[in-house]
C-alpha positions in Angstrom: 45.8 10.5 -84.6 48.4 7.5 -85.5 46.1 5.6 -87.8 45.6 9.1 -89.9 49.1 9.6 -90.3 49.7 6.5 -91.5 46.5 6.0 -93.8 48.1 10.0 -95.2 51.5 8.1 -95.8 49.6 5.1 -97.3 48.1 7.1 -99.7 51.2 9.0 -100.5 52.7 5.6 -101.2 50.4 4.6 -103.7 49.8 7.7 -105.4 54.0 7.5 -105.7 53.9 3.7 -107.3 51.1 5.0 -109.7 52.8 7.3 -110.8 56.0 5.6 -110.8 54.1 2.3 -112.3 53.8 5.1 -115.5 57.0 4.2 -116.7 57.6 0.3 -117.4 60.9 -1.5 -117.8 61.7 -3.9 -120.0 64.6 -6.1 -119.5 65.7 -9.5 -120.9 67.0 -11.0 -117.7 63.8 -10.3 -116.0 64.7 -7.9 -113.9 61.7 -5.3 -115.2 58.2 -5.9 -115.5 58.4 -7.5 -119.3 61.2 -9.1 -121.0 59.8 -8.0 -124.1 59.2 -4.7 -125.8 56.0 -5.8 -127.5 54.7 -7.3 -124.4 54.6 -3.9 -123.2 53.8 -2.1 -125.8 50.6 -4.8 -125.7 50.0 -3.3 -121.8 49.5 0.3 -122.1 45.8 1.4 -123.2 45.2 2.8 -126.9 45.5 6.4 -126.0 46.5 8.5 -123.2 46.8 12.6 -122.6 50.6 12.0 -121.1 53.6 10.2 -122.3 53.9 7.2 -121.6 57.5 5.6 -121.0 58.9 2.1 -122.0 62.4 2.1 -120.3 64.6 -0.5 -122.2 67.5 -2.0 -120.1 70.6 -2.9 -121.9 70.2 -5.9 -124.3 70.1 -7.5 -127.9 65.8 -7.7 -128.9 65.3 -10.0 -131.3 61.7 -8.6 -132.0 60.0 -6.5 -135.0 57.9 -4.7 -132.9 54.2 -3.1 -134.1 53.1 0.3 -132.5 49.7 0.9 -132.7 49.1 3.1 -129.7 50.0 6.3 -129.3 52.1 8.9 -127.2 54.6 6.6 -126.2 58.4 7.2 -125.1 61.0 4.6 -125.8 63.6 5.3 -123.6 66.9 2.7 -123.9 69.6 2.4 -121.1 72.2 3.2 -123.9 72.2 3.6 -127.7 74.8 1.3 -128.2 73.6 -0.9 -126.4 70.4 -1.4 -126.4 69.5 -3.2 -129.9 66.3 -4.2 -131.5 66.9 -5.7 -134.9 65.4 -8.3 -137.2 66.3 -9.7 -140.9 63.3 -8.7 -143.3 63.9 -7.9 -147.1 61.2 -5.6 -148.1 60.8 -7.0 -151.6 60.3 -10.6 -150.2 57.7 -9.5 -147.9 55.9 -7.7 -150.6 55.5 -10.9 -152.7 53.2 -12.5 -149.8 51.5 -9.0 -148.2 49.5 -6.4 -149.7 51.3 -3.8 -147.6 54.1 -2.0 -145.6 52.3 -3.1 -142.3 55.2 -5.7 -140.7 57.8 -4.8 -143.2 60.4 -2.9 -140.8 61.9 -4.2 -137.6 60.2 -1.2 -136.1 56.5 -0.1 -137.9 54.8 2.5 -136.7 51.0 3.3 -136.8 50.8 6.0 -134.0 50.9 9.9 -133.6 53.4 11.0 -130.6 56.3 8.6 -130.9 59.5 9.6 -129.3 62.8 6.6 -129.6 65.5 8.0 -127.3 68.7 6.3 -127.0 68.3 3.2 -128.8 69.7 1.3 -131.7 67.0 -0.4 -134.4 68.5 -2.8 -137.1 67.5 -4.5 -140.3 70.3 -7.1 -140.6 69.2 -8.6 -143.7 72.0 -7.1 -146.0 74.7 -7.6 -143.3 73.7 -11.2 -142.8 73.3 -11.5 -146.9 75.5 -14.5 -148.6 73.9 -14.9 -152.1 70.9 -13.5 -153.7 68.0 -15.7 -154.1 65.1 -16.0 -156.7 61.4 -16.7 -154.5 58.1 -17.2 -156.0 56.4 -14.2 -155.2 52.4 -14.6 -155.6 51.5 -11.0 -154.9 53.1 -9.7 -158.4 50.3 -9.7 -161.4 53.9 -9.0 -163.9 56.4 -11.5 -163.0 55.8 -14.2 -160.6 59.3 -15.0 -159.6 61.7 -12.0 -157.9 65.5 -12.0 -157.2 66.2 -10.9 -154.1 69.4 -9.4 -152.9 71.4 -7.5 -151.0 70.8 -3.8 -151.7 67.2 -4.5 -151.7 65.3 -2.3 -149.8 65.2 -3.3 -145.8 63.5 -0.7 -144.0 64.5 -0.8 -139.9 61.6 2.6 -139.3 58.1 2.8 -141.7 55.9 4.7 -140.6 52.3 4.2 -142.0 50.1 7.2 -141.5 51.3 8.5 -138.2 53.1 12.0 -137.8 55.2 13.4 -135.2 57.5 11.2 -134.8 60.9 11.9 -132.8 64.0 10.1 -132.1 67.2 11.7 -130.4 70.3 9.7 -129.9 69.6 6.9 -132.0 71.0 4.5 -134.0 68.9 3.4 -137.4 70.8 0.7 -139.3 70.3 -1.5 -142.4 72.4 -1.7 -146.0 70.3 -1.7 -148.2 67.6 1.2 -149.1 64.8 3.2 -147.4 66.3 2.4 -143.7 64.4 5.1 -142.2 61.4 5.5 -143.7 58.6 8.1 -142.1 56.0 8.0 -145.1 52.8 10.2 -144.1 52.6 12.9 -147.1 49.7 14.5 -146.1 51.0 15.5 -141.9 54.0 14.0 -141.4 56.3 15.6 -138.8 59.7 13.8 -137.9 62.1 15.4 -136.0 65.6 13.8 -135.9 68.2 14.5 -133.6 72.2 13.2 -133.1 70.9 9.9 -134.9 73.3 7.9 -136.7 71.7 6.5 -139.8 73.1 4.1 -142.7 72.1 2.3 -145.4 71.4 2.0 -149.4 69.7 3.9 -151.5 67.4 6.5 -150.4 68.1 5.2 -147.0 66.7 8.3 -145.3 63.1 9.1 -147.4 61.0 11.5 -145.1 57.5 12.1 -146.5 55.6 16.0 -145.4 58.0 17.6 -143.2 61.4 16.4 -141.5 64.3 18.1 -139.6 67.6 16.1 -139.1 70.2 18.0 -136.6 73.7 16.7 -135.7 73.0 13.8 -137.4 75.9 11.4 -139.2 74.5 9.5 -142.6 76.4 6.5 -144.1 76.2 5.2 -147.7 76.5 1.5 -148.3 75.4 1.1 -151.6 73.2 3.1 -154.3 72.4 5.7 -156.3 71.6 8.5 -153.8 71.8 8.6 -149.5 68.8 10.9 -149.4 65.1 11.3 -150.7 62.3 13.5 -150.1 58.2 13.8 -150.8 56.7 17.0 -150.5 54.3 16.3 -153.3 51.1 17.3 -151.8 51.9 20.5 -150.1 54.0 23.6 -151.6 55.3 24.1 -148.2 56.7 20.4 -147.1 60.5 20.1 -146.5 63.5 18.3 -145.5 66.1 20.3 -143.5 69.2 18.7 -142.3 71.3 21.1 -139.9 75.1 20.3 -138.7 74.5 16.7 -140.6 77.8 14.3 -141.6 77.9 12.3 -145.0 80.2 9.9 -145.9 80.0 6.6 -147.8 81.8 4.5 -150.3 84.1 5.8 -152.9 81.6 8.2 -155.3 78.6 7.8 -153.1 75.4 10.3 -154.3 74.2 13.1 -152.1 70.1 12.8 -152.9 67.6 12.5 -155.3 64.2 12.8 -155.8 61.5 11.9 -158.0 58.0 13.6 -156.9 57.9 17.4 -155.7 60.3 17.6 -153.3 62.1 20.5 -151.2 66.2 20.0 -149.9 67.6 22.7 -147.4 71.3 21.8 -146.1 72.7 24.0 -143.4 76.6 23.9 -142.2 76.8 20.2 -143.4 79.9 18.0 -144.4 80.8 15.7 -146.9 83.5 13.6 -147.5 86.0 13.6 -149.7 84.8 10.4 -151.2 81.4 11.9 -152.2 80.6 12.2 -156.1 81.0 15.4 -157.8 77.0 15.7 -158.1 74.0 17.7 -156.6 70.7 16.3 -155.8 69.2 15.5 -158.9 66.0 14.9 -160.0 64.8 11.3 -161.3 63.6 10.9 -164.6 60.0 10.5 -164.1 56.4 11.0 -165.5 55.5 12.6 -162.5 54.0 16.4 -162.9 57.1 18.2 -160.7 55.0 21.1 -160.0 57.2 23.5 -158.0 60.2 23.0 -159.9 63.7 22.3 -158.6 64.4 23.5 -155.4 67.4 22.5 -153.4 69.1 24.7 -151.4 72.6 25.0 -149.8 74.2 27.1 -146.9 77.7 27.2 -145.6 78.3 23.7 -146.4 81.9 22.1 -146.4 83.9 19.4 -147.8 86.4 17.3 -146.2 89.6 18.5 -146.7 88.8 21.4 -149.0 87.9 21.4 -152.6 84.3 22.4 -152.5 82.3 21.6 -155.5 80.4 24.7 -157.1 77.0 23.2 -156.7 76.5 23.7 -153.0 77.4 27.3 -153.1 75.0 29.6 -151.0 71.7 29.6 -152.7 68.9 30.4 -149.8 65.8 31.6 -151.5 65.3 35.4 -151.2 64.0 36.5 -148.1 64.9 33.5 -145.8 67.9 33.7 -143.8 70.2 30.8 -142.8 69.5 31.5 -139.1 65.2 31.7 -139.5 66.1 28.3 -140.1 64.5 26.3 -137.1 62.0 23.6 -136.2 59.9 26.1 -135.7 60.2 27.2 -139.5 60.0 23.9 -140.5 56.8 22.7 -138.4 54.9 25.9 -137.8 52.6 26.1 -135.2 51.6 22.4 -135.5 54.3 21.3 -133.3 57.0 21.7 -131.2 59.3 18.7 -130.6 62.3 20.4 -128.6 63.0 18.5 -125.6 
């Protein structure tokens, strides 16, 4: 009898340990199973039916991450104190490589990835001292290129990934394309309670995107946000209860392919220029016209600009604009 009870207890403990083992712990001080995030990623199987959690303890992780395994939750102990950082100029990278795989601090080519309570930094622009001219062997037209502080600097770059979710994260760069979730065919991207900062087009989703309660900080460049929805007429980027601030005269947004913007209950700093989201002169064919919509947006100190007066399309109520409306039956990203 005692042996049977002991066996059952032992089996229970083993099952509990196996379940607990689903959460991998990364710690710089060696108190977890791994001291690097990439090592934890590499230890996982390529696919899983349930999310695998990589829990990251406080620390600065000098890593360039490559995520090719699906269904992973990256959970930091504290947004301000879990920092993943690298210094990468995209323009310099593309002088040596044929594509963007490896151009960001966090490179993702897998579906169903969640980021929570952490900071991802591309520090190139913040560490910049002076422009430099480099040999650009991959450029067939110009073998030399000047790399400057405002060049494209990606903190996050997705390739063919879909269903990327970020909650309570900070994505930081000085130059353009800080957050680049790119999949015009099937990209579904969800951001909540995040801070995103950078230069031109530093939030630039392709496909379908939702951002809620996020803060956007513009350091440089000719537009903060951008969208590419050129594959399907229904593609859209929606920003709800978001705040925009930046340098004196910063511009809100732009596009040069078919795009569709919805800004609902957003707040603009007084420094923002009196200019709506605009179409860049382009040879691209714009199939569905200028689709930029605002509802109940406000400017710091009052004195609202006329261009963001309420103009939702007929038949669409602001209360109906929800993640379910954006993503349809394809994805329900609610926590």
